[in-house]
C-alpha positions, 0 to 999 in steps of 0.5 A: 924197754928204754923210752926212745925219747927220754930227755927230749922236749917236743912241741905238737901243734893242734894237739888237743884232739885227733892225730895231734893229741895221739902224737902228744900222748905217744911222745910223752909215753916215750919220755918226751916233755910235751908242749900241747898247742891248740887254740881249741877252735872248731874244724872250720876255724871259728871259736876257741876253747883254752881247755882243750889243750889243758885236758891233754896236758893233764892227761899226760901228767896224770900218766906220769909224764910232763906237759904244758898247755899252750893256746897261741895261734900258729897263724901269726908270726907272734903266735908261732914264736910264742909256741916255741918260746913256751918250750924254752921257758918251761923245759929249757930246750927244744928237740922235736916240732910236729906241725899238725894244726889245721882246719877246713873250709870246703867249697867249690872254687867258684864259691870260695871266698877270700876268707875261706882261702886265707883261713886255711892257708894261714893255719896249715901252710903259714902255721907250719912256717911260723913254728919252723921259722922260730924253731930253726935257729935253736936247732941250727945252734945246737946242731940237732932237731927233728921236724915232722910236718903234716901234709895230706893226700888231698894235696894230690887232688881233692874236689871242692878243697882247693884251699886245703889242697894248696896248703897241704901240697905247699907243706910238701914243697916246704918240707923238701926245701927246709930239709935242704936248709937245715940238713947241714946242721944235723936237723931232719925235716920230713912230712906225713900224709895221714888218713884217720877218722877224726872230727875233721871228717865233717859232713861237708868234706865227706860230701866233696868225696861223695860228689867226686865219686858218685856224681862226677865219677872220679876218685875222691883223693888223687887216684884213690877211691875212698870208702865212706867207712873210715871208722877203723882208721884210727888217729893213733896209726899216723901218730905212731909213724910221726913219732917214729920219725922223731926217734934215732931209728930215723936219724938218716931220714931227711926230706921225705914224705910218708903216708899212714893210711890205717894199717898201711904205711908207705914212702912217696917218691919225689916228683920226676918227669916220666915222659920227655921230648928233646930237640938238641939242635933247635927250640920247640915251636908250635908246628914241631909240637904238633908233629903226630909222633911228638904229640903222641909221645908226650900227651897221646895217652892223656884224657880229661878224666875229670869231665864226668857228669856235672852236678 
């Protein structure tokens, strides 16, 4: 079978381990030349190991592919530019950008520091921006290109992870807007919400889910009860979806959000109002909002489902 991405050049951030590594390997198997970007830090963001990206690049080359390692941090504008420049310098073009780099700093909101917030936002959300910002002019000029961003179910609500949730759902809004910006130039921008057993599932993260479900009594991720046994949810599962979105099979897909959870793949709808009240001849005021029929229609079905036993 012909390789689906022969002749293409791809950048994958956070590609030294986990989902990013699986994406880089599959892109290469499908014929793409790959910039393997990874700072090599720990899941919580500290440290750096330049060898992490090189190992994956060497693995691709050993299998007959073409790759180069890059260790710039996507958390700065200069770093994001350097990642994209690496593709142009080594391979002469750019066709695919997968924004995958990330980290974690789980804390309840009353314990979260400014550093905890900034570190996570800067890598996930700002890092998605910095690389996209420098890839966009290239894609716009050549009238082609694919961007796949990495969101998360955590963006729908995850106890003790306000920084991560804000960053990940910010990526969804970013994806939908940049799809509108670049769609006119035949560039498509989509996002995935992956779930997989990777080193990002650190004990602190698993503890947030345990407290949510076992102590407070509400689902660990959005409205989903999460099993503690995720070993069968492999990084290759979401990586396959991400790479598929880069192929011609998805040439008409833009501004969408998909989920890859083990062997389950799904499409998320865009947000929309599901209950509406309207006054055609006057503005709303507190008294009219208090009318029982109005109140019951709008919020009568809502309860504080997060008022469980406090830890």
